N, C-alpha and C positions, 0 to 999 in steps of 0.2 A: 830153603831158599837159598843160594850163597850170600856170605853174609854182605857182601858188596853189594847186591840188591834191594838189600831190605834199606825200608825207609821208614823211620818213623812215624811220620804225620802219612803215610800210607800211598799206596799206587793211585787209589782215588782220588786223593789232593792233587797227583802229578797230572791227570789226566782232566779233572775241572779247569786247571789253569790253563792249559794246552788247547783246551776247547774256547777259555774268554778269549786268551793272547789270538786265535787263527778267527776268532768272529771279528776282530779287527783287521786282522793283515788281508785275509780275504773280503774283506768288504772294501778296502783300496784298489785290491785286483781287479772285484768286479765293478769297480766305479769307472776302469779302462780312461787313468789320467794320462796313460803313457804308453807307448809299448815298452819293454822289458821286465816288467811289474813281477813276474814268475818268478824272479831273484828272492822275493820278498819270503816266500815259503820255506828253502833251506835257510836262511838267514833267522828267521824266528826259530826254527828249531832248534840252531845252532845256540843261539843265545840261550835258549829255556835250558839247556843241555850244559852248556858253560856255567851258566848261573849256579843249579843245582850243584852239578860235582864240586865246584868251589865253595858253594854254602857248608857242605858236607865235610869239607877237610877244616880238621883241628890243630891247634896247636902253632896256626903259622899265623903272625900277626897280618889284621886285614887289609891294612895299604899294600902290601903285598902281593896277595888275591888279588883285591881289583885291579893292580898294574897289570896282573896276567889277564886278568878279564878285557882290558883298556886293547891290550895289545893284540889279542886274541878277535875283539871286537873288530879294531884296525886291519888285520890282515882280510878277516873274511867279509869284511864288506866292500874291502879297495878289489879283492878280485873277484866278486860278484858282480860289480857295476865293472869291472873294466871285460868282462865276459860278453856283454850286451853293447861294447860298442863296437861298431860296425866302419871305421874308416881303416882302410886297406894299405893305408899307408904305415898302419900299428899291429907288426907282427906279432909281436912278442907279448906276453901278460906285464912283463916289465915297461917296455914302451905304452901300452895302455895304461899303465897306472902313474908315470911320468905326465903325460897328456892329461891324465883325469886331474894329478895335483894342479897343474897350471891353469886348467879350464877353472879349477875351484876358488885358485887366486883370482884370474881374472873376473869370476862373477861378485867376490867379495868385494873388490876396486871398483864394481857398477853399483852394487850395494851402498858404499859409502855415498857414492856422487849421484843416488837415488834417480839413476838411469835406468832404463829397459835391459832385460837380456833373455835371448832366446833359447839358451841353452839347456837342451832337455836332460842331459846325461849329469848333469848338476842336481837337479830335479829326481831323478832317479835315484842319485846318490843319498840328498835328503832325505828320502824316505826309506833308504834302507838303513840309514845312522837310524832314524826313528827307529823302524822295526827291533831293529837290536837293541836298545837302550830299552824300549819297553819289556821284552822278552827276559832281558839278563837282568834288569832292576826287579820286576815282579816274583822271577825265583828267589831271587835274595832277601827281598821281602817279605815272601811267604817261608823261607826254611831257612831264613837263617834269621834275622830279627826280629820274624812274627809280628810284621805288621800287614795285616791284611789290606786297609784302606790306601796303602801306598801302592798298591797293585791293583785295585779297582780304579781310582779314581782317574791316572793318567790313563788308560786305557779307555775308559769311558769319554772321558774328554776328544781323546783322538777319534773314535767312534762318530761321535754325536759331530764335529767339525767335517769328516768327510760324508757323513749322512746330511750335512745340510747344504754341502756344496755342491753334491753330485748330482749330475744330470742323470743318471742311470740309477733306478730304483734299486736301494742296499738295506731298505727298511728292514727286508728279514733277518737281516744279521745282527739286530739292536734286539731282536728277541734271543737269537741264540748268545748274548753277551748277557741279558737278562736272567734268561735261566740257567747258564754256566757261575755267576757272580751268586745269584743268589741261593746255590744248591754250595759254592766255594764258601762262603759265608755258613752258613749253616753248617757245615765239614767243620771247616776251622772253627767254628767255637767249640764243637762238640769235642775239637781235639784240645783246646786248651783245658775243657771242662775234664776230659778224663784223665790227662795229665796231673790237675791236681787230685782228683780221686786217689790216683794212684799213688801219688804221694802220703794222702792220709788215708790211706788203705782203708778207702770206702767201698762195699761191694756195690754194682752196680751192672747192667747187663748190655752189653755192648752192641744187644742188638736196636738201642735205642738211635744208634746213628744210621741205619737203616730206615728206622721207622719214621724219622725226622726227613732223612733224603725225599721218601716218598711223599711226605708231607709238603716239604717245600718244592719238589718238582709239579704237584697239583696247584699247589697258589701261584706257581710261578707262569704256568701252561693258561690256567685261567686271567690274570693279570695280563699278558702277553695276546690275550684272544681282546679282552675286553679295549684295551688302548688299541689294537688292529682296527677295531670296525667301530669305534668313535669318529665322528666326521670332522673335519677339518672345520674350523671357523677363525675368526678374526677377532682379536679385541679392540674395544671401544678406542677411540683417536686418544682422549686423554692418557691413555695407558702406552697406545703408541708413540705419542709426542713426547712422556718420558721417556721410554726406553731409546726412543734415538740419539736424546739428550747423552744419557746414560753411555751409548753405545756409540758414541761420536768416535773416542779414543784406538777401538777396535777397528769402524770403520775404515779411518784412513791407514792402521796397520795393514788393514786387509789390501787396501789398494798399494801402499808400498811394498807389500810382497807378491802382488801378482802382477805390479811390472818386472819381477825380477824372474819371473816364471810364464813369461807371457806365451811359450807355445807347448803349454798343457793343455789337452784337451777338454773343453768345457770350463774353461776360467773363467767365470763371471764376475770377476773382478774387471780384468781385461779381455780376455775371452775373445771370440770372433765378433766379426760386425753384429751378427743376430743379436750382440749382449746388450745393445743399446746402449753402452755408459762411456764415459768420459775420455776412454783409450778402449782400443784394440789390436791387435795383430794379427797378420794374416796368415793363415796356417794352414793342415793338410786336409783329410778328407771330410767331409762335410755331411753330417747326418741329421735333418729340422724336422722334427714329428709332424703328423697331420692333425694335431690337436687346433681347433678353434681359437685364434687368438684376439679377432677383431669381426664386429658386425657393422658398417657402416651403411647409414643410409642416404644414398645419395643419387642423383639422376645421371651421374657421369662418374667415367674409370678415371682417377687419378691415383698417384702413388702418396701413402699415406707416412709422411717423415715424423722420425722420431728424434735422428740429431743428425749436424752437420760435425765435421772435424776440417780444420785445418793445417794441421803439423803433419808431415809425412816425414817418418821416423825412418825409413829404410828396410823395416820391417813390420810397418801398421801404420795407424794413425790415433792424434790426441787431438782433442778441444783444449785451444788455450786460451778461449775469450775470458775467462775469469782474471788469467796475466794480466788482460789490457787495464785492469782495474785498479787503481793505487790508492783509495780512499780509505785511510783506517777506520773501524768504525762501522762500515757500511759492506752491505753484502753485495757481490756482483750480479744478484741477478734483482731484476728488474720488477716491481709489484705490478700487476693489472688485475684492476676489480672484476666483478664479475661483468658485463655487459658492456664494458670501457673501450673505447672504441681507438683503433691505432692508425694513424696515418701515413700513406704510401705516397711517395712522389714517382711512382714509376707507370710509366705509358703505356696504352694497352695492356688494360688488365679491366678483369671481369669478375664482379664478387659473385661468388656460390656459398650455400650454406646447407650443411651436411649433420648428422649426429652420428658420434661413436658411440656403439656400444663396446667397452674394455671386458671382456670375456676370460681372458687372462692376462692380469695387470702386470706392466714392467714397471714395477716401483711406483714412483709418484709422477713416470712420462706421459705427458698425453700428445697425441699422433696428430697431425693437424697436416694440410696440403699445403706445401709450398708458402705463400705469404699469408698467413695468420692474421687478420686485424680486428676480430672480435670472438671472444670467447664468452658461455652463459655461468664461467664459475670461474671464482676467481684464482689466480694463477701467478706463477714465477717465469720470467724470462731468461734464458740464457745469451746472451748476446753480445758484441764488442761493444768498448769504447774507445772514445779519441778525444786528445787532449783539446783543454778550450782555453782560450787566450785572447778576446779579442773585444774592439770598440766599438759600440753602435751608434749608430748618429740617428734619432727620432726624425728629425727633420729629412734625413736623405731618405731615409726609408717610406717616409708618408707625402714627402712632398715631394720629392726627384722620382722616385721606383712607384708611387702609386700606391703604397700600403701592401707592395708586396713582400711575404715574410720567409718564403722560402729559402733564403740566406740564412736565417736565424735559426738558430736550435730551437726546436719545439719546446723546450721546457722556459725558455725566456719570451715568447709569443704574446702569453695571456700579460705580463708585464709588460711588453713593449704597448701593447692596447693603453692598459691604465694608465700608463704616462704619457701617452698621446692624449688623452682625453683632460690629464690635471695641466697638462700644456696649453688647452684649447683655453682651461677655465680660467690659468694664469695668463692669457691674453686677452681673455673679454673681460678682466678684473680692470676696470678705469680706476678704481680707489685705491687699488694696489701699491705699496710702498716699493720702488724700483729699487730703493737703495738697502732692504733687507739682505739680512743674512741667507744666501740661496740656500745652504742648507735647511732651512726653516721653509720656505715657499713652497715646496712641494706639499707639505703639513698642513697649508691653508687652504687647501683642494681637498672636495669631497672625497675624494680620491685617495688620499694621502695613507690615512689610515692601514687603508687595503693594500697599499702600494708596502708600507714597513712591514707588515704582517707576509706578504708575498716574498720580499726580501730576505726575511728570518726563516720562513721556508726554505729556501734556495739553499740556502747556509746550511739547514739542517742536512739536506739532501749531496752536500761536498762541491756545492758551487758558490763562489764566491760572487757580488755584487757588488759593486758601486753607482750610484746615479750623481750625476755632476750635471747639475743647473745651473746656467749662464742667466746673466741679468737681461730685464726687460730692454726692450720693448718686446723681443722674438722670446724670450727665455730658450736659447736652444738646451735641450738637453741631450746625453751622452750615457750610455749605458755601458760599463765595464765589467765583465763575466772572466771569471776564471776557473777550472776546475774540471771536471770530465764529466763528457755527456753520453747517454748511451748512441748506438750507430743500430736505428732502426731499419735499416734495408739489410740488417745481418745478423736475425735472429737465429741462432743456432740450435734450440730447446724450448720445448714447454713444461713447467713444471707443476704440474698440482699443488692448492697449499691444502686441501684436506687429504688422510691416507684415501685412498684408492682400492677400493675391494672388488669382486668378480660383479660383474653386469653394471657396472654406472654405465651412465652416458653423459654425455654431454653434447654441445651444439657448437658448431665453431661456422664463423664467416672469414672466407681465404678470398686472394686475389687470384687470379687465376688468368697467367700470362696467354693475351691473343696477339701477341707480336707475331706478323707475317718475316717471309725470309726477305726481303727487298728492307724491311725498318730495321733486322738485325745484321744484316750486311752493311746498313748505311752507318750504324752506330758508333760511336767514338771509339777509338784503338789509344786513347790518352788518359791514363790511369794515375797521372801523377797528382790530383787533384782532390782526389780522396787516400788520404795517407792510410787509412786501416786496411785496403786492400793489399797492402805489401804484403800481409804474411800469406796471401792467398799466391804469393810469385815464388816463394822460397822452396829451396829443394835441399837438401843434405848432403851430404861431401860426398855419399856413401854410391848415390847415382851416377852410373858412368857416363862420360859422354858419347858411348855408342847410342844410349837413349836420344837426345837430341838429334845424332845426327841420324836414327829414324825417322824422329817427327819431321827435320827438314825435307828428308827423302819425299815422305808420304804428303806433303803440304806442294812440292815441286812437281811431282806427279799427275795430283789434282788441279795444277795451276789455282789454287787458295791464294787470294790475296788480300782476306780477311780475315778477324778471328772469326766471326763465325762458320765461313769455308774453312779454316782452318779445323776446328770442331768437328763438322761434318766430315770433312776427309779424314782423319783421327777415327772418328767413329766405324764410317764403314770400313776404314780396313783391318779393326780389331773384329769387326763381324765376319768378315769373311775370311779372314787367314789364322785364326786361332779355333781350338777345340772347345767347346764348352763341357765341362767333365764334374762331377763334385767329386769323386774318388781319385784323387791323387797324394801324392808323397808328400809328406811336411818339406817346406825348402829345406836348406843346408843351413845350420846357425851362421848369422851375421853376413849372410848373402841378399842383395838389394833386391827386395821381392817383385819391383816392378823389371828390372835388368831380368833375374830368373824366370818370369813368365816370358816375356817378350822375345828373349833369346836361347832357353834354355829349354824348360819344362812345356811351351806354347798349347798348354789346356789348363785350363781350371774355370772358375766360377766366378759371380759378380765382382767378389771386390778385387782380383785382380784384373778383370777387364777395365773399372773403373778406375782403378788407382793409376795404370795403365795410360789410360787417357790424357788423367790427371795431369802425372808427371811429363807427359811430352807437352801439353798446351802451356804446363810452368817453362818449360822450357824455351817455349818460343816467347814467350812473356805475354800470355794469356794469363790472367786469373782463375782458376777453377778450385772447388772444393770436393770434399767427398759425402754425402747425404746416406745414410741406412733410413732403414724402416720396415714397408713392406709394399708390395706389388700391390696392383689394385684388389685383386681377388677373382672369386667366381658370383656373378649374379645370381642369385635365388630370386625365382618367380615368387614363391609364396610369400617369402620375408620384405619381398621388393627391397632387397637390398644386396649389397656385397659381403660376402662371405669371408673373409680373409683370414687362410690357415698361418701356423708358423712355419709351415714352408715354404709358405710365398715374402718370408726373411727377405728384403731385397738390396742393393747396394748401388748408386748411381753416381755420375759427375753433374755437377752444375757448374755450368760457367758465367762469369757475370758480364754485363753489357750494361754501360754506360747510358742510364734513362729509363731503361728495361728491367732492372734488376737481374737476381739469379732465374737461369733458365735450366730447365733441364733435359740431358741429353741421355741418350741408353745405347753404348757400345755393347752390352749384352747379348748373345744373338739367342737365349733362352726367348727372352722378352721380346715383345712387338718394339720395330723401331717407334720411335715420337716424330710425326710427321705435323707440320707445320703447313699456312695457306701461302700459297707464291705472291697472292695479290695483298697490296695493301688497304684490305677493306677497312671500312670505317666499325670502330668498336667504341663501345659507352666507356668511355674516362671515370676512374674510380673517384672516390670523394677523396677533397684535400681537407674536409672540415677537422679545427682541432678538437681534443678529447672534450666532448660534453661534460665529464663528470671529472674535468681536472686532469693533470698530467700523470702519468704514471711515474712513480719512485722509488727510489733507493730503498732495499728493508735493512732496516738499524737491526745488527746482528743480535741481540738483545730480544729483539722481538720473535726471531724466529731460529732461536739458537747456532748454532756455527754453517750458516747455510752456505756462507762462503767456501766454505772449506767441504760441503757435502759430495760426497761420491756416489754416483748412482748406484745401486743394489741389481738391478738387473732382474734374470729369471731367478737369481737364488741366492747373491751373494748377499750375508747378513741376512736379516730377518723381516725385511722387510714390514709387510703390515703384522710381523707376527705370527703370521699363521705357519703353525709348525706342525709336522708329522704327530701321529697319533692324537689327532684332537688338536683343542685349544692348548695351547703350552704343553702338548702332552709328554715331549720328553722330559721336562722340569717334572712334572707328573708321574713320569716314568721313575726318574730319578730318588724321588720325595719316598714312592711306593717302597722302592728298596732300601732304601736308609730305615724308611719304619719297621719292614719286617728283619733287618738284619738288628734294628734295636729290641723287638720282639724276642728273636732269637737268642740273643746276647743274654740279655735279663728273665726270660722265662726260667720260672724253675720247673728243672725237669726232675720228672716224675719217673719211676717205670709203670710201666703201659702195663696196665694186668688187661689179661684175655678172658673172656667171660665164659670161655668154652672150658669145661674140664680138661686136665692137662692130659696128653698119652701116654702110652705105655710107656714103660723104662726100652720097653723091645724094639720100639718103632725107633727112640733116639741112640739106642747103640747100632741098629739099620742103619740111619743114615750117619753115622759116624763111621762105619765100615765103609759105605759109598763114598763119601768126603775122603777117605786116608789112600783110598783107590787110585783118586784123583791125585792125590799129592805125591805117589808112587810110594807110600810108606804102609801098604795093606798086611794084614797079619798072616805071619807064617801058617801053616798046617799045624805044626804043634804046640803053638801058642795057646793059652791062656785067655780069657778075657781081660784079668786083672795080668799079664806079661804083655799082651796087647798095648794097653793103657800107660805102662811105661813105656815101652817102646814109642808108642806116638806122643807122651810128653817129652820124652828125649829130642825128637825133630821138631817139634813144635814148641816153640820156648813159652813159658809163662800158661801151656795148657794140663799143667800135671796133676793141679785139683778137680779140674772140670773132668778130667778123661776116667780120672778113678773113680768122682764120684757116680758117673752114667754107667761104667761097667760093673762097680758093686750094685748099684740097685737092680741091672739088670741080672746078673747074679742071684741076689735076692728075689728076684720076681721069679725068676727060672726055677727054681729049686726048691724055694720056702711054701711050706701049705698055706702060709696068710699073706692075704693081699697087702701091699704098701697102701699105707695112708697118702691120702691127696694132699697133705702139708711137702710129704717127700717127696711126692709127685712134682709138684708146685717147683721146688729144687733140683727136680732133674730137668725140668723145663730151662731154669735161670743157665744152667749149667749147659745145655746145648748152645743156649743164644750166644754166653762167651765162647764155647770153644768154636765153633761154627764162624767168629766173626774173626776168631784168628787163625785160622784152615784158611779162610776168603783171603785172608792178607797176603798169605804166602802163595796163593794157588798159582798167580799168572809167573810167579819168581821158577815153581816148580815146573812147569808147563814149558817153559823158555828153558832152564837145565838142560831137562827131559830131551828136546829138542837138537840143544848143543852136541848131547852125547853120542844121539843116533847120527847126526851129519860126521861124526868124529869116525863114529864105524865101519 
């Protein structure tokens, strides 16, 4: 083999390291995060080759070699990524590189501002940089610094991260990684020991390398098969709660990074509408599975809502309800105990009850239809909050308004009732000293202690309450309250307190609207009294004026004169003039999605239809929001329930009508239009009874961790209920197994393996030496004796002279001597052949390659 092709570590080490690196690179490509990831393969190859070459250069300062590697990486990565850019305005590679640098600078600025970005090219650039760094640094640590773990751990972490978030099954690559990593550890440890043995002139058999590699291969295969077939389970709630607290910084980091790469396919922290997270971006082609998500036992078909969104960003949607809460130390989620009744003042609503079975849970999200008012499990409500700074006169409420409490926040109604009872006691007490201190008058009543306890409770929930009591004989009472109170008409999502496993069931009572068209047309269009509705009227600057012009044209052609007719007209226009398709191209970066759908693409799926309708309604001054969840599903007569598949994931608009609440509409033509009665039929009014078990309360942060910062984990973002691939904690067991095997290999006393069968004849080993020499193109000449041949072989194969001579000498003695060779000498020939074969094997690839080049030159 030519000297420049000789590797002290052996080409087997190169092959194992390459296999390890490509288990990571190919898993990223298989995950299909975006188009253009085929460039990762050549980047990995060039990075590995560059690292090996620079690692073998001596007598050059290390920083100079690293500088060369850095420059090489910059050139390779930029040119490769520039090759996948498809902007027709960028003709030359130089133009594309300049544009790529500018886009990267813009992305960094967006990252600093913690805004959202949909530039997929920067994501490809990031993956290219990661692949180059992994390949180059792995080669450096293995072939230069001899620190194998610095090559294994970063690649293992990259593979596990990709495995955790990929919506494509890439588990097979972790088997390849484990196999190559284990063999590489064995080979590397033996290499270190061989070098020590050679320095100390210890006689050993190079066949140990192959023996341990075969044994390691068997162990890794058994381990991989075992992990593959271990069933997936969830850990208990205690460990899950501990993990959520420890994992919280990582969850927040995921959320921030996901915002910067919203255009990535399957981005489960931001993702598409089917991720049911706090934010999502509107992307390209849609491919949902047919696996079952829910089984709902219900009499009627309804939409099963997961969450709603108020902020349209131009490229997607976000839920900002948590931003309306400003009380330190409390969570924006509202605690709702099991079977606790919520109050609704919406008209024309009917209560229905149904049971939901979560076949495939989505984090801690609970699915419910429209206006949930009661659940049989403890939950936390994500909802809007509004500021409170008012004075309520008890006399006016009960004497003038007849006890009508609808104008008072729900949290204060119980306190108002107790104050009224205390006021009556004061008025009925003829012996009461009317000149007493007003601040102590309430304490003299039977309700005094309860009133003080409730005031303290309100303060713990962030509501400051002051009660002013006037002097007799009427003892007027004013209730002053300030702080923030929840908007019960604006529940955006429901979250379980306990971890949700597969097939968990819960029962929900919801209020379904029976409002007819006449009532909705007559609903007020004055939204000024509801300040919390302002968020549902806002539009970003990215929305062009043409969208509003189209909306005005639609309602003009339909002769629509009220918000309900506006919504109906726009709904019909979208259903009739646009094509439903899930196979669409990703929108261009930075382009407003609603305008792109309405005027350019003109085809898409539910999130584009719903977004366009909401944006046009908001341009007309009508509050509307985005809702995501599942369509009704298919009714199964055997189960007597609706079977809802993942492919039923859906997005639809909801429009607010004062007095009637949020009303669903359906502009997507793939779903049936929502019909309503034309006449004003009488329907049962919902109960307005206050909470029988006390009012829902804001949750202290100390009770449920950083609940106000919690990010929904969707279908795979983070670890959810810690259901990991390869069984419960399978990835951790896998890594621990690798560490254990590596430690065993590193500390195992390596003893020569003795063969039980007697050694073969020296003639056999001499014949093997001849066959291998022919493969190495050093076959003996016709005139050479065995001794001459062994000398010529020793010159071609460095370090083989002792072993070749021993085999030749034993062969000659056995061939021409009358005395048979003793077993001890036969055993020495066996050890000599093992050593010679190992050295010949190392040089076989180089010899074959050199021979091939020579034939091509001829």
